[in-house]
KOLVEXMAR-895999 format. One line per 4 residues: number of its first residue (from 1); their letters; for each residue x, y, z of N, C-alpha, C. Coordinates in nm, 4 decimals. Atoms other than C-alpha are relative to their C-alpha. Example, Ala and Ser with C-alpha at 12.3 -4.5 7.8 and 13.67 -1.06 7.14 Angstrom:
2
1 = as = 0.0890:-0.1190:0.0000:1.2300:-0.4500:0.7800:0.0900:0.1200:0.0000  -0.0820:-0.1190:-0.0060:1.3670:-0.1060:0.7140:-0.0770:0.1090:0.0730
This chain:
158
1 = xxxx = -0.0873:0.1173:-0.0469:0.5205:0.9849:2.8604:-0.0114:-0.1297:0.0932  0.0165:0.1502:-0.0449:0.4829:0.6212:2.9674:0.0719:0.0111:0.1447  -0.0788:0.0053:-0.0981:0.5479:0.5553:3.3131:0.0048:-0.1557:0.0326  0.0078:0.1497:0.0175:0.4996:0.1443:3.2781:0.1223:-0.0206:-0.0633
5 = xxxx = -0.1033:0.0434:0.0730:0.8343:-0.0294:3.1739:0.0099:-0.1016:-0.0680  -0.0005:0.1307:0.0166:0.6650:-0.3171:3.0939:-0.0130:-0.0612:-0.1465  -0.0299:0.0363:0.1459:0.7050:-0.4731:2.7231:-0.1507:0.0178:-0.0316  0.1639:-0.0298:0.0394:0.3848:-0.3996:2.5407:0.0198:-0.1414:-0.1252
9 = xxxx = 0.0270:0.1228:0.0540:0.2405:-0.7275:2.4132:-0.0742:0.0444:-0.1500  0.0392:-0.0349:0.1462:0.1993:-0.7350:1.9771:-0.1081:-0.0871:0.0217  0.0982:0.0744:0.0406:-0.1390:-0.8307:1.8930:0.0423:-0.1309:-0.1139  -0.0204:0.1061:0.1418:-0.1033:-1.1349:1.6896:-0.1063:-0.0265:-0.0898
13 = xxxx = 0.0834:0.0098:0.0843:-0.2870:-1.2001:1.3719:-0.0335:-0.0926:-0.0497  0.0107:0.0791:0.0506:-0.4714:-1.4539:1.2266:0.0137:-0.0243:-0.1621  -0.0299:-0.0323:0.1500:-0.3603:-1.5526:0.8621:-0.1970:-0.0244:-0.0646  0.1455:-0.0187:0.0367:-0.6696:-1.4809:0.6451:-0.0825:-0.1670:-0.0716
17 = xxxx = 0.0198:0.1211:0.0023:-0.8863:-1.7725:0.5206:-0.0059:-0.0369:-0.1569  -0.0421:0.0321:0.1265:-0.8274:-1.7539:0.0977:0.1525:-0.0179:0.0103  -0.1135:-0.0143:0.0309:-0.4607:-1.7319:0.1067:0.1451:-0.0527:0.0839  -0.0892:0.0335:-0.1399:-0.3421:-1.8276:0.4725:0.1114:0.0913:-0.0117
21 = xxxx = -0.1169:-0.1066:0.0174:-0.1263:-1.5186:0.4547:-0.0219:0.1304:0.1149  0.0229:-0.1143:-0.1295:-0.0870:-1.2700:0.8082:-0.0133:0.1359:-0.0770  0.0237:-0.1495:0.1220:0.0121:-0.9763:0.5047:-0.1892:-0.0100:-0.0210  0.1453:-0.0252:0.0589:-0.3221:-1.0322:0.3688:-0.0701:0.0361:0.1052
25 = xxxx = 0.0712:-0.0798:-0.1143:-0.5017:-0.9861:0.6953:0.0188:0.1181:0.0342  -0.0587:-0.1144:-0.0248:-0.2849:-0.6903:0.7526:-0.0769:0.1015:-0.0720  0.0723:-0.0413:0.1067:-0.4304:-0.5580:0.4543:-0.1449:0.0364:-0.0124  0.1308:0.0195:-0.0049:-0.7707:-0.6246:0.4876:-0.0351:0.0830:0.1174
29 = xxxx = 0.0468:-0.0836:-0.1481:-0.7460:-0.4428:0.8796:0.0255:0.1761:-0.0973  -0.0254:-0.0995:0.0114:-0.5851:-0.1585:0.7134:-0.1273:0.0514:-0.1349  0.1262:-0.0475:0.0842:-0.8878:-0.1141:0.4227:-0.1338:-0.0283:0.0627  0.1366:-0.0052:-0.0564:-1.1236:-0.1747:0.6403:-0.0548:0.1114:0.0797
33 = xxxx = 0.0047:-0.0823:-0.0920:-1.3306:0.0564:0.7685:-0.1708:0.0239:0.0324  0.0990:0.0095:-0.0868:-1.6153:0.1294:1.0074:-0.0383:-0.1391:0.0706  0.0332:0.1437:-0.0562:-1.5557:-0.2243:1.1199:-0.0748:-0.1109:-0.1081  0.0492:0.0839:0.1102:-1.6719:-0.3754:0.7848:0.0930:-0.1092:-0.0147
37 = xxxx = -0.0833:0.0289:0.0214:-1.4541:-0.6557:0.7584:-0.0160:-0.0912:-0.1468  0.0671:0.0564:0.0909:-1.6485:-0.8635:0.5151:0.0625:0.0803:-0.1515  -0.0022:-0.1543:0.1259:-1.6532:-0.5144:0.2592:0.1490:-0.0084:-0.0258  -0.1192:0.0367:0.0453:-1.2703:-0.5559:0.3041:0.0325:-0.1073:-0.0623
41 = xxxx = -0.0633:0.1656:0.0709:-1.1907:-0.8971:0.2145:-0.0590:-0.0095:-0.1380  0.0782:0.0000:0.1030:-1.3912:-0.8612:-0.0590:0.0847:0.0868:-0.1192  -0.1016:-0.1298:0.0787:-1.1801:-0.5633:-0.2230:0.1037:-0.0598:0.0046  -0.1760:0.0304:0.0062:-0.8549:-0.7219:-0.1301:-0.0188:-0.1490:-0.0988
45 = xxxx = 0.0066:0.1482:0.1144:-0.9394:-1.0609:-0.3089:-0.0137:0.0770:-0.1094  0.0026:-0.0299:0.0925:-1.0698:-0.8756:-0.5806:0.1233:0.0464:-0.0911  -0.1256:-0.0805:0.0195:-0.7558:-0.6654:-0.6024:0.0919:-0.0890:-0.0100  -0.1110:0.1287:0.0023:-0.5448:-0.9604:-0.5624:-0.0301:-0.0757:-0.1181
49 = xxxx = 0.0352:0.0664:0.1606:-0.7044:-1.1152:-0.8757:-0.0171:0.0756:-0.1006  0.0177:-0.0646:0.1455:-0.7529:-0.8671:-1.0982:0.1827:0.0459:-0.0496  -0.1174:-0.0299:0.0172:-0.3641:-0.7402:-1.0595:0.0938:-0.1233:0.0010  -0.0300:0.1236:0.0097:-0.2594:-1.1026:-1.0502:-0.0163:-0.0715:-0.1551
53 = xxxx = 0.0387:-0.0020:0.1425:-0.4506:-1.1518:-1.3738:0.1364:0.0795:-0.1224  -0.0492:-0.0786:0.0958:-0.2943:-0.8669:-1.5367:0.1555:-0.0377:-0.0142  -0.1241:0.0199:-0.0342:0.0663:-0.9227:-1.4106:0.0981:-0.1292:-0.0116  -0.0004:0.1033:0.0405:0.0367:-1.2855:-1.4892:0.1153:-0.0605:0.1159
57 = xxxx = -0.0472:0.0563:-0.1210:0.1679:-1.3981:-1.1244:-0.0829:-0.0237:0.1014  0.1194:0.0029:-0.1265:0.0162:-1.5411:-0.7870:-0.0221:0.1289:0.0813  0.0490:-0.0812:-0.0719:-0.1675:-1.3476:-0.6127:0.1106:0.0793:0.1253  -0.1152:-0.0618:-0.0716:0.0896:-1.3400:-0.3232:0.1500:0.0721:-0.0336
61 = xxxx = -0.0872:-0.0430:0.0626:0.3718:-1.2914:-0.5212:-0.0091:0.1480:0.0042  0.0249:-0.1234:0.0085:0.1893:-0.9647:-0.6301:0.0357:0.1075:0.1159  0.0081:-0.0991:-0.1120:0.1580:-0.8398:-0.2768:0.1526:0.0134:0.0655  -0.1140:0.0034:-0.0708:0.5368:-0.9580:-0.1995:0.0945:0.0995:-0.0987
65 = xxxx = -0.0721:-0.0949:0.0593:0.6723:-0.7666:-0.4979:-0.0314:0.1412:0.0402  0.0613:-0.1304:-0.0336:0.4693:-0.4598:-0.3944:0.0727:0.0423:0.1432  -0.0670:-0.0601:-0.1306:0.6277:-0.4397:-0.0552:0.1428:0.0259:-0.0283  -0.1153:-0.0027:0.0253:0.9440:-0.4946:-0.2192:0.0694:0.1433:-0.0216
69 = xxxx = -0.0426:-0.0876:0.0385:0.9203:-0.2237:-0.4253:-0.0433:0.1488:0.0297  0.0345:-0.1016:-0.0755:0.7388:0.0139:-0.2132:0.0422:0.1057:0.1117  -0.0315:-0.0184:-0.1571:0.8821:-0.0042:0.1139:0.1473:0.0524:-0.0031  -0.1074:-0.1021:-0.0085:1.1125:0.2830:0.1902:0.0869:-0.0901:0.0763
73 = xxxx = -0.0638:0.0614:-0.0631:1.4615:0.2025:0.3179:0.0449:0.1322:0.1062  -0.0406:-0.0688:-0.0861:1.5083:0.5228:0.5012:-0.1209:0.1436:0.0394  0.1154:-0.0901:-0.0483:1.2856:0.8012:0.6614:0.0710:0.1214:0.0937  -0.0136:-0.0971:-0.0781:1.3458:1.1325:0.8453:-0.0824:0.0125:0.1202
77 = xxxx = 0.0610:-0.0317:-0.1255:1.2770:1.1745:1.2115:0.0273:0.0970:0.0784  -0.0212:-0.1222:-0.0522:1.2563:1.4762:1.3883:0.0776:-0.0130:0.1108  -0.0800:-0.0193:-0.1376:1.5125:1.5337:1.6872:0.0298:0.1048:0.0433  0.0098:-0.1342:-0.0320:1.5049:1.8102:1.9154:0.1840:-0.0071:0.0835
81 = xxxx = -0.0872:0.0101:-0.0402:1.8886:1.8811:1.9723:0.0133:0.1598:0.0325  -0.0074:-0.1491:0.0285:2.0037:2.2192:2.1443:-0.0977:0.0965:-0.0158  0.0875:-0.0987:-0.0082:1.6958:2.4189:2.1260:-0.0551:-0.0002:-0.1668  0.0489:-0.0576:0.1496:1.6609:2.3644:1.7473:-0.0500:-0.1774:-0.0676
85 = xxxx = 0.0808:0.1348:0.0112:1.4523:2.0634:1.5719:0.1052:-0.0299:-0.1581  -0.0832:0.0230:0.1779:1.6617:1.8751:1.2643:-0.0853:-0.1616:-0.0122  0.0346:0.1040:0.0442:1.5441:1.6211:1.0253:0.1168:-0.1153:0.0028  -0.1262:0.1067:-0.0373:1.7740:1.2896:1.1271:-0.0598:-0.1054:-0.1035
89 = xxxx = 0.0579:0.1438:0.0948:1.7381:1.0284:0.8456:0.0462:-0.1548:0.0619  -0.0779:0.1559:-0.0548:1.7735:0.6558:0.9996:-0.1345:-0.0607:-0.0918  0.0501:0.1485:0.0660:1.6804:0.3221:0.8503:-0.1365:-0.0488:0.0618  0.1369:0.1015:-0.0530:1.3030:0.1479:0.8496:0.0465:-0.1078:0.0166
93 = xxxx = 0.0318:0.1074:-0.0480:1.2807:-0.1433:1.0341:-0.1061:-0.0519:-0.0672  0.0592:0.0638:0.1415:1.0961:-0.4317:0.8082:-0.1309:0.0021:0.0616  0.1709:-0.0359:-0.0023:0.7720:-0.4020:1.0042:-0.0836:0.1617:0.0043  0.0385:-0.1508:0.0218:0.7626:-0.0415:0.9947:-0.0332:0.0423:-0.1391
97 = xxxx = -0.0128:0.0020:0.1367:0.8569:-0.0359:0.6082:-0.1420:-0.0821:-0.0515  0.1038:0.0400:0.0261:0.5590:-0.3100:0.5803:-0.1140:0.1020:0.0550  0.1096:-0.1012:-0.0228:0.3227:-0.0478:0.7567:-0.0397:0.1306:-0.1061  -0.0124:-0.1144:0.1116:0.4334:0.2304:0.5552:-0.0473:-0.0251:-0.1399
101 = xxxx = 0.0465:0.0541:0.1620:0.4094:0.0557:0.2436:-0.1726:-0.0289:-0.0294  0.1475:0.0435:0.0170:0.0290:-0.0849:0.2960:-0.0658:0.1548:0.0080  0.0502:-0.1356:-0.0436:-0.0625:0.2918:0.4223:0.0050:0.0627:-0.1348  -0.0132:-0.1045:0.1475:0.0990:0.4624:0.1127:-0.1075:-0.0773:-0.1316
105 = xxxx = 0.0475:0.0766:0.1156:-0.0774:0.1813:-0.1502:-0.1835:0.0511:0.0253  0.1258:-0.0165:-0.0529:-0.3987:0.2532:0.0539:-0.0699:0.1652:-0.0257  0.0492:-0.1706:0.0005:-0.3983:0.6261:0.0437:0.0105:0.0226:-0.1762  -0.0037:-0.0399:0.1191:-0.2897:0.6073:-0.3367:-0.1262:-0.0155:-0.0861
109 = xxxx = 0.1067:0.0534:0.0910:-0.5639:0.4179:-0.4345:-0.1292:0.0645:0.0151  0.1953:-0.0663:-0.0559:-0.8568:0.6109:-0.2282:0.0515:0.1355:-0.1022  0.0129:-0.1476:0.0313:-0.7239:0.9431:-0.4253:0.0004:-0.0662:-0.1375  0.0335:0.0296:0.1302:-0.7857:0.7570:-0.7450:-0.1685:0.0316:-0.0207
113 = xxxx = 0.1324:-0.0681:-0.0176:-1.1256:0.8832:-0.8736:-0.0514:-0.0696:-0.1293  0.1020:0.0641:0.1332:-1.4135:0.7347:-1.1041:-0.0172:-0.1836:-0.0025  0.0051:0.1526:0.0105:-1.3894:0.3410:-0.9828:-0.0546:-0.0495:0.0855  0.0468:0.0956:-0.1313:-1.5019:0.0868:-0.7508:0.1517:-0.0325:0.0983
117 = xxxx = -0.1329:0.0340:-0.1004:-1.2064:0.0386:-0.4379:0.1109:-0.1029:-0.0615  -0.0781:0.1155:0.0091:-1.1432:-0.2870:-0.5647:0.1082:0.0217:-0.1493  -0.0650:-0.0083:0.0868:-1.0229:-0.1806:-0.9093:0.1160:0.1362:-0.0108  -0.1173:-0.1078:-0.0491:-0.8263:0.1416:-0.7526:0.0923:-0.0917:0.0461
121 = xxxx = -0.1326:0.0307:-0.0612:-0.6328:-0.0612:-0.5534:0.0737:-0.0969:-0.1035  -0.0655:0.0837:0.0828:-0.5532:-0.3282:-0.8281:0.0784:0.0490:-0.1041  -0.1266:-0.0462:0.0597:-0.4084:-0.0810:-1.0521:0.1121:0.0650:0.0845  -0.1064:-0.0735:-0.0595:-0.2104:0.0666:-0.7869:0.0981:-0.1301:0.0046
125 = xxxx = -0.0906:0.0876:0.0217:-0.0883:-0.2593:-0.7242:0.0746:-0.0597:-0.1170  -0.0564:-0.0115:0.1222:-0.0063:-0.2714:-1.0883:0.0942:0.0710:0.0040  -0.1057:-0.0922:0.0358:0.1843:0.0095:-1.1002:0.1068:0.0151:0.1373  -0.1421:0.0545:-0.0892:0.3822:-0.0761:-0.7773:0.0892:-0.1022:-0.0011
129 = xxxx = -0.0690:0.0948:0.0111:0.4888:-0.3878:-0.8708:0.0972:0.0271:-0.1725  -0.1083:-0.0350:0.1346:0.6277:-0.1823:-1.2386:0.0610:0.0986:0.0373  -0.0939:-0.0530:-0.0229:0.7949:0.0379:-1.0184:-0.0459:0.1848:-0.0750  0.0284:-0.1219:-0.0048:0.5211:0.3548:-1.0875:-0.1095:0.0175:0.0819
133 = xxxx = 0.1224:-0.0332:-0.0793:0.2287:0.5337:-0.9461:0.0591:0.0808:0.1320  -0.0114:-0.0851:-0.0826:0.1373:0.7544:-0.6616:0.0955:-0.0891:0.1705  -0.0286:0.0779:-0.1113:0.3007:0.4932:-0.3825:0.1600:0.0067:-0.0340  -0.0962:0.0223:0.0280:0.6312:0.4840:-0.5736:0.0582:0.1205:0.0151
137 = xxxx = -0.0391:-0.1314:0.0185:0.6311:0.8701:-0.5971:0.0260:0.0031:0.1658  -0.0072:-0.0254:-0.1324:0.5936:0.8950:-0.2197:0.1202:-0.0610:0.0902  -0.1181:0.0264:-0.0686:0.8759:0.6885:-0.1221:0.1023:0.0335:-0.0927  -0.0533:-0.0880:0.0651:1.0677:0.8696:-0.3878:0.0280:0.1255:0.0870
141 = xxxx = 0.0066:-0.1399:-0.0325:0.9916:1.1672:-0.2246:0.0879:-0.0133:0.1629  -0.0398:0.0049:-0.1474:1.0864:1.0196:0.1534:0.1404:0.0005:-0.0077  -0.1393:0.0225:-0.0292:1.4047:0.8918:0.0036:0.0983:0.1349:-0.0093  -0.0483:-0.1524:0.0379:1.4868:1.2184:-0.1512:0.0330:0.1129:0.0954
145 = xxxx = -0.0103:-0.1060:-0.1475:1.4091:1.4046:0.2042:0.1154:-0.0497:0.0658  -0.1257:0.0840:-0.0787:1.6457:1.1668:0.3796:0.1223:0.0258:-0.0558  -0.1511:0.0025:0.0206:1.9589:1.1991:0.1568:-0.0106:0.1845:-0.0279  -0.0670:-0.1519:0.0240:1.9244:1.6012:0.1245:-0.0003:0.0485:0.1778
149 = xxxx = -0.0383:0.0121:-0.1003:1.9221:1.5445:0.5310:0.1226:-0.0647:0.0406  -0.1038:0.0789:-0.0954:2.2050:1.3069:0.5659:0.0982:0.1197:0.0578  -0.0785:-0.1095:-0.0769:2.4184:1.5965:0.7066:-0.0188:-0.0238:0.1441  0.0240:0.0286:-0.0826:2.2746:1.5619:0.9844:-0.0357:-0.1625:0.0794
153 = xxxx = 0.0334:0.1376:-0.0326:2.2811:1.1679:1.0477:0.0776:-0.0460:0.1073  -0.0535:0.0677:-0.1564:2.5119:1.1513:1.3149:-0.0544:0.0470:0.1197  0.0828:-0.0062:-0.1441:2.2453:1.3169:1.5439:-0.0435:-0.1547:0.0235  0.0806:0.1236:-0.0140:2.0946:0.9545:1.4874:0.0386:-0.0814:0.1240
157 = xx = -0.0988:0.0653:-0.1018:2.3376:0.7891:1.7459:-0.0318:0.0819:0.1611  -0.0496:-0.0679:-0.1287:2.2674:1.0447:2.0026:-0.1447:-0.0152:0.0868
C-alpha cells in the first residue's frame, strides 16, 4: 500500500524517428529486449512495411486499425467483497486498451513459430486488421468472461 498521496508523473515518450508517432515508440519499447532499441525499431519498421504492403494501407493506418480491432471494451477485475472474490466486469480506459492491445499482439507474434520476429509480427498485424488471429481470440475471450460475470457488475460501483 502506498503511503504517499502525490500524483505520479507519467513519463513522456518522444515520437519515433521514421513516422513521428508516439504509438510506434510505445510499440518499440514493448518489443525491445535487453535494452536493444535499434533491433526493436528494425523489427517494428519492417513489420509495419510488410503489413502495409499486404493490406495496401499506410503503416500508421494499419497500426490504428489494429488498435481498434484488438482493443478490449470490457475486462474483469477481481474484487473482494464480504470474504468472497468476484470477477467484476469493468470498462477499459483508452490507455489500458492501448497497453493490452500491444501486449497481446506481441505475445501472439512470439507464439508463432518458424520465422523471424519481423515476419511473425507483420502476419499478426495483418490478422488483427482482418479480425482473425490469436490477439483477436484473446479479446473475444476477455469479452466472453466479462459477459459471463455481468451478474456481478453492480459490485463495480462499490
